[in-house]
N, C-alpha and C positions, 0 to 999 in steps of 0.2 A: 332737357333740364335735369341736372343732377338731383339725387335724393336730398342732399343738404340744401340746395337752392330752393327746392320745393318746400322743404320743411321751414326754412327761413321765411319764405313768402307767406306761407299760411300763418306762421307766428306773427308776422308783421301785420297782416290784415286783421287777425283777431285782436291783437293788441290795440291797434288804431281804433277799432270799433268800440272796444271796452273803455278806452280812455275818453272817446267822444261821448259815450253815454254816461259814464260814472265819474269822470274827472279824477280828482285825487281822493274820492270817497273810499276807494279800495286800492289795494296793491295786488296786481295780478302777476304773480311770478312764482314759479316758472309756468310757462305755457309750453306743453309738450305735445308734439305731433308724432304719432306712430302709425305707420302703415299696418293695416290689418286685413284679414281675409274673412268674409262672412261664411255662413254655412253653405251658401250656394256657390262658393268659390270666387265671389266678386271682391275686388279690392276696394277698400275705403280707408279714410284717414280718421283715426281717433284722436281727438284733441282733448287733452286734460288741462283744465284751467284751474290753477291753484290760486285762491284768493285769501286776502287778509283784510278783514273789515266786518262790519255788523251785517250778518246774513239777512236780517229782516229788511235791509235796504237793497238787497240784490233782487231787483224787479223780476218776478218769475215770468211775466208775459214777455218782457223784452228778451230774457235769456232763452225762453222757449223758441223765439223767433230768430235767434242768432244765426242758425245754420242757413235759414232761407235768405238772410241778408249777405252772408259771406259766399255762398255757393256761386252766385253770378260773378263775383270778383275772381273766384278761383278759375272759373271757365274762361274768363278773359285772359288769364295767364297761362292757359293750356293745361290746367290741372283738372282732370275730369273725374277723379275719385270723389265719391260723395263723402262729406264729413259727418262724423258723429262727435258728440261732446260730453264731457263730464265736468262739473264744477266741484272742486274739493276744497274744504276749508284748510288753511295752512296747518292748523294743529293736527287735523286728521292726516294730512300729507306727511307731516314729520313723523307721526306714529307709523304710518304705512312704510316709510323709508327705513325706519329702525327695524320693523318686522321683516322687511324684505331681505335684510342682511343678517338676520338673527342666526347665530350659530348655537346649536344645542350644547348644553354643558356636558 
């Protein structure tokens, strides 16, 4: 499985689960999957989920259990890196993106 195929598969799984749970209450875009290496040298997949909607409706119990629900689906596809996740509000994401490319005067 290529890196792009793996990324696309993870994005699709996460997106499907988010839409099933939240419907059109939120817009989840982009969903970014980045391979990372932890302090022990183990590879994992960090999933950044950018959302637009009222955060008080983003069920924390459900979002906390998201990784446990997607990991078995990843294993079935042959993706054995454990996922981690971050939810980021769209306004914060946009600010981060502007800062990421900030060029000092």
